[in-house]
N, C-alpha and C positions, 0 to 999 in steps of 0.2 A: 872247530870246523863242522859244518852240518853234515848229516848223513847223505843228503842230496848232492853236496859238493864232492864228497868222497866217491859216491857212485858215479858221478859225471867224470871224475878223473880216471877211474878204472875203465870206463867205457872208452874214453879218449885214447888210453894206452892200447886197448885192444884193437881199435880201429887203425891206429898208426902201425901196429904190427901187421894187420891185414893189408894195409897200403904198401908197406915195405915188401911183403911177399909178392904182391901183384907187380910191383916195379921190377922185381928180380926174375919174373917169369919170362920165358923165351918170347921174342917178338915175332908176331905173325908177319911173314914176308909181304903180304898184301898191305898190312898196316903201314909198313915202312914207305910205301909209295904214296901215302896221303899227302895232300898239299900242306903248305906251311901253316895255314889257318887251322887245319885239323890238328896238326902237331901241337900248336900252341894251346889249343883247347884241352888236349889230352894231358899236357904238362901243367895245367893250371893247378895252383896249390889247393890241397884238400884239407878238410877239417877247419876251414877258415871261419865258420860261424857256429851258431847253436840255436836250439829251440828250447822253450821252457814249457813243460806240461802244466796246464793251468789248474786242473782240479783232480779230485779223486785220490786214490792211494799213492800215486806218484807225484802229487802236487808239489810244485816248485822244483822238481828235478830238472836239471839242465842237461841236455843231450847234444853232443857235437853233430854238426851237419857238414857233409862233404860239399865242396864247391864244385858244382857241375853246370855246364852251359844250360841255360833255360830253367834251372831249378828255382822254384819260388815257394819257399815254405809259407803256409798260411799264417798271416800275422796273428800275434797273440790276441789282439782286440777282436778279430774276426772269429777266432776259435772260441773265445770267451762268450761272445754273443750267440754263436751257434748252439753251444751247450746250455745257455740260458733258455733258448727257444725250446730245446729238446727236453730240458729237465736234467738235473745233475745225476740222477740215478738211472743208469742204463742196464740194470741187472736183468739178465736173461735175454738181452737183445742179440740178434745175429746181424753182424755188420760186414760190409764188403767195401774196401777202399780200393777202387779200380785203378787209380794212378797214384800209388802211394808216395813216391818221391822220398821225402825225409821220414815219412811215417807219422807225421805230427797229428793228423786227423785220426787215423786208426788207433794210435797209441792213446790218444786222448779218450776215445771211446772205451778202450780196454781199461784204462785207469779208473773209469767210472763204473766198472762192473760188467761190461758186455760179456755175454757167455762165449761168443766166438767172434773173432776179427780176422778177416782174410785180407792180407796186404798184398796187392798185385803190382809188380813193377817190372818194366822191361829192361832197365839199365842194370847190367851185371854188377857194377861197382856199388850202386845203391842197394841192390839186393843183398850184397855181402854186408853192407853197413846195417841194414835192417835186421839181418840174422844176428849180428853182434848185439844190437840193442835188445832184441827179443830174449837172447840168452842172459844178458846181464841183468835185465829187469825181471827175469824168471816169469815172463809173461806167458803162462801156459795156455791162455785163451787165444793167443795170437799165432797165426800161421802165415809165413812168408812164402810167396810164390813168384817165381820169375815167369813173366808171360805178358800177353796182351790184355789190357783191361777190358776192352769191349768183348773179346772172346770169352773172358772169364765170366762176364755178366750173362752172356748167351748160354754158357754152360750151367749156370745156376738154375736150380729148379724153379718153376714159376711160383711167384708169391712166397719165396723162401727167405727173403732178407728183410729185416726190420729197418735197417738204415744203409743206404747206398751213398758212398762218398765219391763225388766226381770233381776232380781238379785236373783236367787234361791240359796239355801244352796250349798256351794261348794262341800260338801261331799255327796251330794245326787245324784239321777239319774233322776232329773226333767228337765234337759236341753233339751233333744230331744222332749219329749212330749210338753213342754212349747213352743218350737219353732214351732212345727207343729200346735198347737192351735193358736199361735199368728199370723202365716202366713195367717190363714183364717180370723182372726178378723181384721187385719190391712187393711186400705184403700189402693187403688191402688197406690196412691202417698204418702203413709204414711211411717213411720219409726218404727223400732224396736230397742230398746237399749238392748244389752246383756252384762252382766258383768259375767265373768267366770275366772277360774283359769288357763286357757290356751287359745290359739288362735284357733278360728274356721275358717275353710277354705271354699271357695266357693264350693268346691267339696262336703263337708259334708252338706252344706246348700242347695244344688241344689234340693234335694228331697222334700224340703219344699217350693221351688220356691223363695228362698231368696238369696241375694248376699251381700258381705261386701262392705259397702259404705265408712266407716272410721274405723280406728283401732288405739288404743293407749295402750301401756303397761306402767303401773305405779306400780312399785314394784311387788307384786304377783298378781296384778289384770290386766286382759285383758278386755278393754272396746271396744265394737264393736257397730257401728251404721249400722244396716242392712236395706235393702229396698227390696221390691219385684223385681224380676229380670227385669220385664218389665219396671219399673221405672228407673233402672240404665242404660238401653240401649236407652232411649229417648234423 
């Protein structure tokens, strides 16, 4: 049995313990009044999938993924293409994954040597899972934060991030504010990854001072690698 398989099994066990503890916690009276649809979503089975880290020190490590409404782990093919665009060695990079979800994108960056990776996620259950993954992988460069992704970008110092990862909910209206905040946070020679249900054009991005550097369509996903306009003209 490979080391990656053993590590994945240990992580799965830890997450199941965390889920059991959460299930035993007292129920909020307000939560009990939710409609049947909400209850069904809350009762959905967890740990039903997994992601695979594509490259770096944790290459081929399989990590369990909680089943949550609207959660879309970035497909392996898309992540592989993204890091081919960026280069395989991210040593010294400062990264911010504003809508971390499973953590697939941020952990991929950390696996490739990023100096710091901030994983921001608003869902408490996903935050707990990310904390388990961070501990089990002994990912000292990774910091897990529960909070709002756009707010985290606004709080970042101007031009302080080499790679911003944006994969907001497809059915929300966070794309424009996230891009505006990311454009201020990203370094002059940095990159912004944007995952969206449609292609974004240079005309739409011009107001934020960004331009499309690379683009890929994979099924229903449009993957963009963006850069500050000044960086694309040098």
